[in-house]
C-alpha positions as CSV (number, residue, x, y, z in Angstrom):
1,M,65.7,-6.4,27.9
2,S,65.6,-8.7,24.9
3,K,69.4,-9.9,25.4
4,S,68.8,-10.6,29.0
5,V,65.6,-12.7,28.1
6,T,67.7,-14.8,25.5
7,R,70.2,-15.4,27.9
8,A,67.8,-16.3,30.6
9,S,66.1,-18.8,28.2
10,G,69.5,-20.6,27.8
11,L,69.2,-20.8,23.9
12,R,72.3,-20.1,21.8
13,S,72.8,-20.5,17.9
14,G,73.3,-24.2,16.9
15,G,72.9,-27.5,18.8
16,A,69.3,-28.0,19.3
17,R,69.9,-30.7,22.1
18,D,72.3,-28.5,24.0
19,E,70.0,-25.6,23.9
20,T,67.0,-27.7,25.3
21,S,69.2,-28.8,28.0
22,A,70.4,-25.4,28.6
23,V,66.8,-24.2,29.1
24,Q,66.0,-27.1,31.6
25,A,69.2,-26.7,33.4
26,S,68.8,-22.6,34.0
27,A,65.3,-23.5,35.1
28,R,66.3,-25.9,37.7
29,R,68.8,-23.2,39.0
30,E,66.1,-20.6,39.3
31,G,63.6,-22.8,41.2
32,A,62.9,-19.9,43.7
33,R,61.0,-18.3,41.1
34,E,59.1,-21.1,39.5
35,P,55.7,-19.6,38.1
36,R,52.5,-21.0,39.7
37,H,50.0,-19.5,37.5
38,G,49.0,-19.5,33.7
39,F,50.2,-17.8,30.5
40,R,50.1,-14.1,31.4
41,A,51.9,-14.6,34.9
42,N,54.7,-16.9,32.9
43,L,55.0,-14.3,30.0
44,A,55.5,-11.6,32.5
45,L,58.1,-13.4,34.5
46,A,60.0,-14.4,31.3
47,Q,59.9,-11.0,30.1
48,E,61.7,-10.1,33.4
49,G,64.3,-12.9,32.8
50,S,63.0,-15.8,34.7
51,P,64.4,-19.0,33.2
52,V,61.9,-21.2,34.5
53,A,59.1,-18.9,32.8
54,C,61.1,-18.9,29.4
55,R,61.0,-22.8,29.7
56,W,57.4,-22.7,30.4
57,L,56.9,-20.8,27.1
58,Y,59.0,-22.9,25.2
59,E,57.6,-26.2,26.3
60,S,54.0,-24.9,25.6
61,L,54.7,-24.6,21.9
62,A,58.0,-26.3,21.0
63,G,56.3,-29.5,20.0
64,R,53.7,-28.1,17.9
65,V,56.2,-25.9,16.1
66,A,58.7,-28.8,15.2
67,G,55.8,-30.7,14.1
68,Y,54.9,-28.0,11.8
69,L,58.5,-27.4,10.5
70,R,58.9,-31.1,9.9
71,L,55.7,-31.7,8.0
72,H,56.9,-29.0,5.7
73,G,60.1,-30.4,4.9
74,A,62.5,-28.7,7.1
75,H,65.9,-30.4,6.9
76,E,66.7,-29.8,10.5
77,P,63.4,-29.3,12.5
78,D,64.8,-29.4,15.8
79,D,67.5,-26.9,15.1
80,L,65.0,-24.7,13.2
81,T,62.7,-24.9,16.1
82,S,65.5,-23.5,18.4
83,E,66.1,-20.8,16.0
84,V,62.5,-19.8,16.1
85,F,62.6,-19.6,19.8
86,L,65.8,-17.6,19.7
87,R,63.8,-15.0,17.9
88,V,61.0,-15.4,20.2
89,F,63.2,-14.7,23.1
90,E,65.1,-11.8,21.5
91,H,61.9,-9.9,20.8
92,L,59.6,-11.2,23.8
93,D,59.6,-7.9,25.6
94,E,57.9,-6.4,22.6
95,F,55.0,-8.9,22.5
96,E,51.8,-8.0,24.2
97,G,48.6,-10.1,24.0
98,S,46.7,-13.3,25.0
99,E,47.9,-16.8,24.6
100,A,46.2,-17.3,21.3
101,G,47.9,-14.1,20.0
102,F,51.4,-15.5,21.5
103,R,50.8,-18.9,19.6
104,A,49.9,-17.0,16.3
105,W,53.0,-14.8,16.8
106,V,55.3,-17.7,17.3
107,F,53.9,-19.5,14.2
108,T,54.4,-16.4,12.1
109,I,58.0,-16.5,13.2
110,A,58.2,-20.2,12.3
111,H,56.5,-19.7,8.9
112,R,59.0,-17.0,8.0
113,L,62.2,-18.9,9.0
114,L,60.8,-21.9,7.0
115,I,60.6,-19.8,4.1
116,D,64.0,-18.6,4.6
117,A,65.3,-22.0,5.1
118,H,63.7,-23.2,1.9
119,R,65.3,-20.2,-0.1
120,R,68.5,-21.3,1.4
121,A,68.3,-24.7,0.3
122,E,67.0,-23.4,-3.3
123,R,64.0,-25.9,-3.1
124,R,60.3,-25.8,-2.5
125,P,58.7,-27.0,0.7
126,S,58.0,-30.7,0.6
127,V,56.4,-33.3,2.9
128,V,59.0,-35.6,4.3
129,E,58.9,-38.8,6.5
130,L,58.5,-37.9,10.0
131,S,61.0,-39.0,12.5
132,A,58.8,-38.0,15.6
133,G,55.2,-39.0,16.3
134,I,53.0,-36.0,15.1
135,A,49.9,-37.2,16.6
136,D,51.3,-36.3,20.0
137,V,51.1,-32.7,19.3
138,V,47.6,-32.9,17.4
139,P,45.0,-31.4,19.7
140,G,41.7,-33.4,19.5
141,G,38.4,-31.7,19.2
142,D,37.2,-31.8,15.6
143,A,36.7,-34.5,13.0
144,E,40.0,-33.6,11.0
145,A,42.2,-33.5,14.2
146,D,40.9,-36.8,15.4
147,A,41.4,-38.4,12.2
148,F,44.9,-37.4,12.1
149,A,45.5,-38.8,15.7
150,T,44.5,-42.1,14.3
151,L,47.0,-42.4,11.5
152,D,50.5,-43.4,11.7
153,D,53.2,-41.0,10.9
154,Q,53.8,-42.5,7.3
155,R,50.1,-42.0,6.5
156,I,49.9,-38.7,7.6
157,G,52.9,-37.7,5.3
158,E,51.1,-39.4,2.4
159,V,47.7,-37.7,3.1
160,L,49.3,-34.1,3.3
161,A,51.4,-34.8,0.2
162,G,48.1,-35.2,-1.5
163,L,47.1,-31.5,-0.8
164,R,48.0,-28.4,-2.7
165,P,50.8,-26.5,-0.9
166,D,48.6,-23.8,0.0
167,Q,46.0,-26.1,1.5
168,R,48.7,-28.0,3.3
169,E,49.8,-24.8,4.9
170,V,46.3,-23.9,6.1
171,I,45.5,-27.4,7.4
172,T,48.8,-27.8,9.2
173,L,48.6,-24.3,10.8
174,R,44.8,-25.1,11.8
175,V,45.4,-28.7,13.0
176,V,49.1,-28.9,14.2
177,G,49.5,-25.4,15.3
178,D,45.8,-25.2,16.7
179,L,45.4,-21.8,15.3
180,T,42.1,-20.1,14.4
181,A,41.2,-19.1,10.9
182,E,41.9,-15.7,11.7
183,Q,45.3,-16.5,13.2
184,A,46.4,-18.6,10.2
185,A,45.4,-15.7,7.8
186,Q,47.8,-13.5,9.9
187,V,50.6,-16.1,9.6
188,L,50.2,-16.4,5.8
189,G,49.4,-13.0,4.9
190,K,46.1,-13.9,3.5
191,S,42.5,-12.7,3.9
192,R,40.3,-14.7,6.2
193,G,38.0,-15.6,3.5
194,A,41.0,-17.1,1.4
195,V,42.1,-19.3,4.3
196,K,38.6,-20.5,4.9
197,A,38.2,-21.2,1.2
198,L,41.7,-23.1,1.3
199,Q,40.4,-25.0,4.3
200,R,37.1,-26.2,2.9
201,R,39.0,-27.4,-0.1
202,G,41.8,-29.0,1.9
203,V,39.3,-30.6,4.3
204,A,37.3,-32.0,1.3
205,A,40.4,-33.6,-0.2
206,L,41.5,-35.0,3.1
207,R,38.1,-36.5,3.7
208,R,38.2,-38.2,0.2
209,Q,41.8,-39.8,0.8
210,L,40.8,-40.9,4.3
211,E,37.4,-42.3,3.1
212,G,39.3,-43.9,0.2
213,S,41.6,-45.6,2.6
214,A,39.2,-47.0,4.9
215,P,38.7,-50.6,4.8
């Protein structure tokens, strides 16, 4: 089933723009099976091979995944996002769980592929200037996320660059990925206590930077 789901998704290796267009075109052709419900219904349809449901899953997280990869220095974040979803759709029939569990699973794949990409490039993860607005994929609802949403892209990069790499990983998974502490721990292979400690130190560092830059 995984091969049929991958074909239904419209994704192929290489050419992120072409892949995204293929997902959308396949979905338009499959209009008769357009899903009308939430995550569980779309997941079931996608596992059966519905292109529209695959597109729904892709669009629900692709922006967050691309933002996470971009903030951690992925050379081609859009292409790597496509690689993430190729992996997702190849193994979609193996997934069972909630929408929150799906989000954690997708970010686990993204994290592993990011590490692989940095190893291939023989360099450490770095924060780079953003080529797209990160505030568009940052959910509101807590002080740190809302503060991020008020900053421009360059300033977000500068603020994150001031964090230790492990703190930056936790903060971006929590704020950009919208993961819980438990889910971030799962992605990073750390204990919940370790993630909470990194989050506290990272948030404290962020607050010092943001307060220091206030007029």
